[in-house]
C-alpha positions as a LaTeX table, in Angstrom:
\begin{tabular}{lrrr}
\hline
Residue & $x$ (\AA) & $y$ (\AA) & $z$ (\AA) \\
\hline
Met1 & $-5.45$ & $-0.49$ & 22.54 \\
Thr2 & $-5.73$ & 2.82 & 19.72 \\
Val3 & $-4.29$ & 2.49 & 16.43 \\
Gln4 & $-2.60$ & 4.91 & 17.68 \\
Gln5 & $-1.26$ & 3.60 & 20.44 \\
Lys6 & $-0.81$ & 0.77 & 18.69 \\
Ala7 & 1.61 & 2.28 & 15.67 \\
Ser8 & 3.96 & 3.94 & 18.61 \\
Glu9 & 4.64 & 0.62 & 19.93 \\
Ile10 & 5.93 & $-0.74$ & 16.34 \\
Leu11 & 7.72 & 2.49 & 15.48 \\
Lys12 & 9.35 & 2.14 & 18.85 \\
Ser13 & 10.55 & $-1.16$ & 17.98 \\
Trp14 & 11.71 & $-0.07$ & 14.53 \\
Gly15 & 13.94 & 2.10 & 16.66 \\
Val16 & 12.66 & 5.43 & 16.25 \\
Ser17 & 12.95 & 7.82 & 18.46 \\
Asp18 & 9.92 & 9.29 & 20.87 \\
Gly19 & 10.27 & 13.12 & 19.60 \\
Gln20 & 10.03 & 11.69 & 14.98 \\
Ile21 & 6.61 & 9.82 & 17.34 \\
Thr22 & 5.00 & 13.07 & 18.23 \\
Arg23 & 5.64 & 14.33 & 14.86 \\
Phe24 & 4.26 & 10.72 & 13.86 \\
Leu25 & 1.24 & 11.57 & 15.77 \\
Glu26 & 0.56 & 15.14 & 15.31 \\
Asn27 & $-0.10$ & 15.08 & 12.31 \\
Gln28 & $-3.24$ & 16.00 & 10.41 \\
Thr29 & $-3.58$ & 12.26 & 9.32 \\
Ser30 & $-1.84$ & 10.52 & 11.82 \\
His31 & $-4.92$ & 7.68 & 12.76 \\
Gln32 & $-4.69$ & 6.71 & 8.55 \\
Gln33 & $-1.48$ & 6.86 & 8.43 \\
Ser34 & $-1.69$ & 4.62 & 11.87 \\
Glu35 & $-3.67$ & 2.46 & 10.53 \\
His36 & $-0.73$ & 2.04 & 7.35 \\
Val37 & 1.99 & 1.32 & 10.21 \\
Val38 & 0.39 & $-1.55$ & 12.20 \\
Ala39 & $-0.70$ & $-2.70$ & 8.28 \\
Ile40 & 3.34 & $-2.77$ & 7.25 \\
Asp41 & 4.80 & $-4.03$ & 9.87 \\
Glu42 & 2.20 & $-7.04$ & 9.63 \\
Cys43 & 3.78 & $-7.56$ & 5.73 \\
Leu44 & 7.21 & $-7.37$ & 7.32 \\
Glu45 & 6.13 & $-9.91$ & 10.13 \\
Leu46 & 5.36 & $-12.54$ & 7.74 \\
Leu47 & 7.99 & $-11.46$ & 4.88 \\
Tyr48 & 10.96 & $-12.39$ & 7.72 \\
Arg49 & 10.79 & $-14.11$ & 10.35 \\
Glu50 & 13.71 & $-12.05$ & 12.46 \\
Pro51 & 12.59 & $-8.37$ & 14.14 \\
Lys52 & 16.42 & $-8.18$ & 12.91 \\
Gln53 & 15.73 & $-8.99$ & 9.52 \\
Arg54 & 12.19 & $-6.56$ & 9.56 \\
Leu55 & 14.67 & $-3.35$ & 10.73 \\
Ser56 & 16.91 & $-4.04$ & 8.81 \\
Phe57 & 14.87 & $-3.96$ & 5.84 \\
Leu58 & 13.67 & $-0.85$ & 7.21 \\
Thr59 & 16.70 & 0.97 & 7.76 \\
Thr60 & 18.80 & 0.16 & 4.47 \\
Ala61 & 18.49 & 2.43 & 0.97 \\
Ser62 & 16.30 & 0.51 & $-1.16$ \\
Lys63 & 16.23 & $-0.14$ & $-4.92$ \\
Ser64 & 12.99 & $-0.24$ & $-5.18$ \\
Val65 & 11.99 & 2.82 & $-7.64$ \\
Phe66 & 9.31 & 3.96 & $-5.46$ \\
Phe67 & 11.98 & 4.41 & $-2.90$ \\
Glu68 & 14.42 & 5.85 & $-5.06$ \\
Gly69 & 17.78 & 4.81 & $-3.07$ \\
Arg70 & 15.92 & 6.00 & $-0.22$ \\
Lys71 & 15.41 & 3.95 & 3.28 \\
Pro72 & 11.62 & 2.60 & 4.25 \\
Leu73 & 11.46 & 3.92 & 7.42 \\
Asp74 & 12.25 & 7.34 & 6.18 \\
Val75 & 9.54 & 7.34 & 4.09 \\
Ile76 & 7.10 & 6.04 & 6.10 \\
Leu77 & 7.99 & 9.23 & 8.18 \\
Ser78 & 7.74 & 11.73 & 6.27 \\
Gly79 & 4.88 & 13.35 & 7.43 \\
Glu80 & 2.82 & 12.46 & 3.54 \\
Ala81 & 0.18 & 10.58 & 4.02 \\
Glu82 & 0.13 & 9.53 & 0.07 \\
Gln83 & 3.99 & 8.23 & 0.69 \\
Val84 & 2.97 & 5.95 & 3.96 \\
Ala85 & 0.65 & 4.60 & 1.69 \\
Glu86 & 2.48 & 4.50 & $-1.66$ \\
Ala87 & 5.03 & 2.48 & 0.85 \\
His88 & 2.75 & 0.28 & 2.78 \\
Arg89 & 1.40 & $-0.48$ & $-1.42$ \\
Ile90 & 4.73 & $-1.35$ & $-2.33$ \\
Ile91 & 5.09 & $-4.02$ & 0.82 \\
Arg92 & 2.69 & $-5.46$ & 0.56 \\
Ser93 & 3.25 & $-6.18$ & $-3.19$ \\
Met94 & 5.80 & $-7.68$ & $-1.94$ \\
Leu95 & 4.09 & $-10.43$ & $-0.45$ \\
Cys96 & 2.26 & $-11.27$ & $-3.35$ \\
Ile97 & $-0.98$ & $-10.69$ & $-2.34$ \\
\hline
\end{tabular}
């Protein structure tokens, strides 16, 4: 399974529509962004045992300075490689690693 296929499965599990997934994967930096999605999912699995909790984190407006009241999932789907990488860094920092 390629990293894009794995990211596609993860995005689908997060409730992302097929059209949004297609746009995300058609991006010029989709491989790199897909790697971030996989890593974000791994971080969320460590932070939240229940899939429902992970989804709640992704779909709730965040008070984090980086997210500025935006939903983490919206930032991830923005199509901006730097935003996805920074979202990954912020979420990873929640693990204190």
